[in-house]
LOMARTOR-73507 format. One record per residue: residue in three letters; chain; x, y, z of N, C-alpha, C in turn. Coordinates in steps of 0.1 Angstrom, whole numbers, plus 5000, padded with zeros to 4 digits. Layout:
<'ala','A',<X,Y,Z>,<X,Y,Z>,<X,Y,Z>>
...
END
This chain:
<'met','A',<5008,4988,5000>,<5000,5000,5000>,<5009,5012,5000>>
<'pro','A',<5007,5021,4990>,<5016,5032,4989>,<5013,5044,4998>>
<'gly','A',<5023,5051,5002>,<5021,5063,5010>,<5020,5075,5000>>
<'ile','A',<5020,5087,5006>,<5018,5099,4998>,<5028,5101,4987>>
<'asp','A',<5041,5100,4990>,<5051,5102,4980>,<5050,5092,4968>>
<'glu','A',<5048,5079,4971>,<5046,5069,4961>,<5034,5072,4952>>
<'cys','A',<5023,5076,4959>,<5011,5079,4952>,<5012,5090,4942>>
<'leu','A',<5019,5101,4947>,<5021,5113,4938>,<5030,5110,4926>>
<'leu','A',<5040,5102,4929>,<5049,5098,4918>,<5042,5089,4908>>
<'glu','A',<5033,5081,4912>,<5025,5073,4903>,<5015,5082,4895>>
<'ala','A',<5010,5092,4901>,<5001,5101,4894>,<5009,5109,4883>>
<'met','A',<5022,5112,4886>,<5030,5119,4876>,<5033,5110,4864>>
<'arg','A',<5030,5097,4864>,<5032,5088,4853>,<5020,5088,4844>>
<'leu','A',<5009,5095,4847>,<4998,5096,4839>,<5001,5104,4826>>
<'pro','A',<4996,5101,4815>,<4999,5109,4803>,<4995,5124,4805>>
<'gly','A',<5005,5132,4802>,<5002,5147,4803>,<5003,5153,4816>>
<'ala','A',<5007,5145,4827>,<5008,5150,4840>,<5018,5161,4841>>
<'arg','A',<5014,5172,4847>,<5024,5183,4849>,<5026,5185,4864>>
<'gly','A',<5017,5181,4873>,<5018,5183,4887>,<5008,5175,4894>>
<'ala','A',<5011,5171,4906>,<5002,5163,4915>,<5004,5167,4929>>
<'ala','A',<4993,5167,4937>,<4993,5171,4951>,<4982,5163,4958>>
<'leu','A',<4985,5161,4971>,<4975,5156,4980>,<4972,5167,4989>>
<'val','A',<4959,5171,4990>,<4955,5183,4997>,<4944,5180,5007>>
<'asp','A',<4945,5187,5018>,<4934,5186,5029>,<4924,5197,5025>>
<'trp','A',<4912,5194,5021>,<4903,5204,5017>,<4897,5212,5028>>
<'thr','A',<4898,5208,5040>,<4894,5215,5052>,<4903,5227,5054>>
<'ser','A',<4916,5225,5054>,<4925,5235,5058>,<4931,5242,5045>>
<'gly','A',<4931,5235,5034>,<4937,5240,5022>,<4952,5238,5021>>
<'leu','A',<4957,5230,5030>,<4972,5227,5030>,<4975,5215,5021>>
<'ala','A',<4986,5216,5014>,<4991,5205,5006>,<4999,5196,5016>>
<'leu','A',<4995,5183,5016>,<5002,5173,5024>,<5014,5167,5016>>
<'gly','A',<5014,5169,5003>,<5026,5165,4995>,<5023,5170,4981>>
<'thr','A',<5034,5174,4974>,<5033,5179,4960>,<5045,5174,4952>>
<'val','A',<5043,5173,4939>,<5054,5169,4930>,<5051,5176,4916>>
<'gly','A',<5061,5180,4909>,<5059,5186,4896>,<5057,5201,4897>>
<'glu','A',<5050,5206,4887>,<5047,5221,4887>,<5032,5223,4888>>
<'phe','A',<5029,5236,4891>,<5015,5240,4892>,<5013,5254,4886>>
<'pro','A',<5001,5257,4882>,<4999,5271,4876>,<5004,5282,4885>>
<'gly','A',<5011,5291,4880>,<5016,5302,4888>,<5029,5298,4896>>
<'gly','A',<5033,5286,4895>,<5045,5281,4902>,<5044,5280,4917>>
<'asp','A',<5033,5282,4923>,<5031,5281,4937>,<5023,5270,4942>>
<'his','A',<5029,5259,4947>,<5022,5247,4951>,<5011,5250,4962>>
<'glu','A',<5015,5258,4972>,<5006,5261,4983>,<4994,5269,4979>>
<'ala','A',<4996,5279,4970>,<4985,5287,4965>,<4976,5278,4957>>
<'ala','A',<4981,5270,4948>,<4973,5261,4940>,<4965,5251,4949>>
<'ala','A',<4971,5246,4960>,<4964,5237,4969>,<4953,5244,4976>>
<'ala','A',<4955,5257,4981>,<4945,5264,4988>,<4933,5267,4978>>
<'glu','A',<4936,5271,4966>,<4926,5274,4956>,<4918,5262,4952>>
<'ala','A',<4924,5250,4950>,<4918,5238,4947>,<4909,5233,4959>>
<'ala','A',<4914,5235,4971>,<4907,5231,4983>,<4894,5239,4984>>
<'glu','A',<4894,5252,4980>,<4882,5260,4981>,<4871,5255,4972>>
<'val','A',<4875,5251,4960>,<4866,5245,4950>,<4861,5232,4955>>
<'ala','A',<4870,5223,4960>,<4866,5210,4966>,<4856,5212,4977>>
<'arg','A',<4859,5221,4986>,<4851,5223,4998>,<4837,5228,4994>>
<'leu','A',<4837,5237,4985>,<4824,5243,4981>,<4815,5232,4975>>
<'thr','A',<4821,5223,4967>,<4814,5212,4960>,<4809,5202,4970>>
<'ala','A',<4818,5198,4979>,<4815,5187,4989>,<4805,5191,4998>>
<'glu','A',<4803,5204,5001>,<4793,5208,5011>,<4780,5211,5005>>
<'gln','A',<4778,5210,4992>,<4765,5213,4986>,<4757,5200,4985>>
<'arg','A',<4745,5201,4990>,<4736,5189,4990>,<4732,5184,4976>>
<'ala','A',<4733,5193,4966>,<4730,5189,4952>,<4739,5179,4947>>
<'phe','A',<4751,5178,4952>,<4762,5169,4947>,<4764,5157,4956>>
<'thr','A',<4756,5155,4966>,<4757,5143,4975>,<4749,5132,4969>>
<'pro','A',<4752,5119,4973>,<4744,5108,4969>,<4729,5109,4973>>
<'asp','A',<4720,5104,4965>,<4706,5104,4968>,<4703,5096,4980>>
<'asp','A',<4709,5084,4981>,<4707,5075,4992>,<4719,5076,5002>>
<'glu','A',<4717,5085,5012>,<4728,5087,5021>,<4731,5075,5030>>
<'asp','A',<4722,5066,5032>,<4724,5054,5040>,<4734,5045,5032>>
<'ala','A',<4734,5045,5019>,<4743,5036,5011>,<4757,5041,5012>>
<'ala','A',<4759,5054,5014>,<4772,5060,5015>,<4778,5058,5028>>
<'gly','A',<4791,5054,5029>,<4797,5052,5042>,<4800,5065,5049>>
<'ala','A',<4800,5065,5062>,<4801,5077,5069>,<4815,5084,5067>>
<'ala','A',<4825,5075,5064>,<4839,5081,5061>,<4841,5084,5047>>
<'asp','A',<4832,5080,5038>,<4834,5083,5024>,<4831,5097,5021>>
<'pro','A',<4839,5103,5012>,<4836,5117,5008>,<4823,5118,5000>>
<'pro','A',<4816,5129,5000>,<4803,5130,4994>,<4804,5130,4978>>
<'val','A',<4816,5133,4973>,<4818,5135,4959>,<4830,5126,4955>>
<'glu','A',<4829,5119,4944>,<4841,5111,4939>,<4852,5119,4934>>
<'asp','A',<4849,5127,4923>,<4859,5135,4917>,<4853,5148,4910>>
<'leu','A',<4861,5157,4908>,<4858,5169,4900>,<4868,5170,4888>>
<'ile','A',<4862,5175,4877>,<4871,5177,4866>,<4869,5192,4861>>
<'ile','A',<4880,5199,4861>,<4879,5213,4856>,<4888,5214,4844>>
<'ser','A',<4882,5220,4833>,<4890,5221,4821>,<4891,5235,4817>>
<'asn','A',<4902,5239,4811>,<4904,5252,4805>,<4911,5250,4791>>
<'arg','A',<4915,5260,4785>,<4920,5259,4771>,<4932,5250,4769>>
<'asp','A',<4941,5250,4779>,<4953,5242,4778>,<4955,5231,4788>>
<'ser','A',<4946,5229,4797>,<4948,5218,4807>,<4935,5213,4814>>
<'tyr','A',<4937,5202,4821>,<4926,5196,4829>,<4931,5196,4843>>
<'his','A',<4922,5198,4853>,<4925,5196,4867>,<4915,5185,4871>>
<'val','A',<4921,5174,4877>,<4912,5163,4882>,<4915,5163,4897>>
<'leu','A',<4904,5164,4905>,<4904,5164,4919>,<4897,5151,4923>>
<'arg','A',<4904,5141,4929>,<4898,5129,4933>,<4898,5128,4949>>
<'phe','A',<4886,5128,4954>,<4884,5127,4969>,<4888,5113,4974>>
<'val','A',<4895,5113,4985>,<4901,5100,4990>,<4893,5096,5002>>
<'pro','A',<4887,5084,5002>,<4881,5079,5014>,<4891,5075,5024>>
<'thr','A',<4889,5078,5036>,<4898,5075,5047>,<4891,5069,5059>>
<'ser','A',<4898,5064,5069>,<4892,5059,5081>,<4888,5070,5091>>
<'phe','A',<4892,5082,5087>,<4889,5094,5096>,<4879,5102,5089>>
<'asp','A',<4880,5115,5088>,<4870,5124,5083>,<4870,5127,5068>>
<'ser','A',<4877,5120,5060>,<4877,5121,5045>,<4878,5135,5040>>
<'ser','A',<4888,5142,5045>,<4889,5156,5040>,<4901,5158,5031>>
<'val','A',<4905,5148,5024>,<4917,5149,5015>,<4913,5146,5001>>
<'phe','A',<4920,5151,4991>,<4918,5148,4977>,<4932,5148,4970>>
<'leu','A',<4932,5140,4959>,<4943,5140,4950>,<4940,5151,4939>>
<'his','A',<4950,5159,4936>,<4948,5169,4926>,<4959,5167,4915>>
<'val','A',<4955,5164,4903>,<4964,5162,4892>,<4962,5172,4881>>
<'trp','A',<4972,5179,4877>,<4972,5189,4866>,<4977,5182,4854>>
<'leu','A',<4969,5181,4843>,<4972,5175,4831>,<4973,5185,4819>>
<'ala','A',<4983,5184,4811>,<4983,5192,4798>,<4973,5186,4789>>
<'arg','A',<4965,5195,4784>,<4953,5191,4776>,<4957,5183,4763>>
<'pro','A',<4967,5186,4756>,<4970,5179,4744>,<4974,5164,4747>>
<'asp','A',<4980,5161,4758>,<4985,5148,4761>,<4977,5141,4772>>
<'gly','A',<4968,5148,4779>,<4961,5142,4790>,<4949,5133,4785>>
<'asn','A',<4946,5124,4793>,<4935,5114,4790>,<4926,5114,4803>>
<'leu','A',<4915,5121,4802>,<4906,5122,4814>,<4901,5108,4819>>
<'ala','A',<4897,5100,4809>,<4892,5087,4813>,<4902,5079,4821>>
<'leu','A',<4914,5078,4816>,<4925,5071,4822>,<4928,5077,4836>>
<'ala','A',<4929,5091,4836>,<4932,5097,4849>,<4922,5094,4859>>
<'arg','A',<4909,5094,4856>,<4898,5091,4866>,<4900,5077,4871>>
<'ile','A',<4902,5068,4862>,<4904,5053,4866>,<4916,5052,4875>>
<'arg','A',<4927,5057,4871>,<4940,5055,4879>,<4939,5062,4892>>
<'leu','A',<4934,5075,4892>,<4932,5082,4905>,<4923,5075,4914>>
<'gly','A',<4913,5069,4909>,<4904,5061,4918>,<4911,5049,4924>>
<'glu','A',<4919,5042,4916>,<4927,5031,4921>,<4937,5036,4931>>
<'met','A',<4944,5047,4928>,<4954,5052,4938>,<4947,5056,4951>>
<'ala','A',<4936,5063,4950>,<4929,5067,4962>,<4925,5056,4971>>
<'gly','A',<4921,5044,4965>,<4917,5033,4972>,<4929,5026,4979>>
<'arg','A',<4941,5027,4974>,<4953,5021,4979>,<4961,5030,4989>>
<'leu','A',<4958,5043,4988>,<4966,5053,4996>,<4965,5050,5011>>
<'val','A',<4977,5050,5017>,<4977,5048,5032>,<4981,5061,5038>>
<'leu','A',<4972,5066,5046>,<4974,5079,5054>,<4975,5076,5068>>
<'gly','A',<4985,5083,5075>,<4986,5082,5089>,<4994,5072,5095>>
END
């Protein structure tokens, strides 16, 4: 079971990966980063991505219809995809044994990135990630 560093290095092997981070969406702090991020500031990118993740996760419109089927430790959203002219940002929420307030953030170059593959691989990584 990989830790944070191994998981982030695996994320960087995705086609088009430019940067990867594990972020606490409650505090906005990056728990680990690798590669580059827009603006060149990992911490600012983590805080901004955390704000988007937090706003999405706290909205009832995006939570599962059957709340009993969702585990208490599971995040309310699986992932978010944000696209712009030259890149994709994929935020994958990580289920944990505690309060599930972390997500993987991968920045992909649009010409080389593969969203379907990124979603599948990030889901696998999130399931194997060992925190704490």
